[in-house]
C-alpha positions, 0 to 999 in steps of 0.5 A: 500499499502506498500513501499519497498526500492530497491538498484540498482547497476551496474552489468557489462553489465546491472543493478541489483536491490534488495529489502532491508528487503525482501531477495530473490527478485532481478531483472536486467535491461538495465536502472534504469526504467527497473529495477524498472518496473521489481521490481513492478512485482517481489515483488508481485510474491515473496510475493505470493510465500511466502504466498503459503509456509506459510512464513510471510511477514517482519513486520518492514521494515528497515529504510534507510538514506543517510548521508554525510561525509566530505571527 
């Protein structure tokens, strides 16, 4: 099992999500849970397409950290 980090942002009338380190995978939804569920379908679909086109999966996924800065 591989873990992917997704970013979910407000996109006007809905939410949009994308995958860090896996270009081209985006999805939308009305709720965070809906975006996550859509991602669970979009990522394998995208990876399958990459395989069909002979593209290699990214080997090293980026490390994402959240830091706090005094304001």
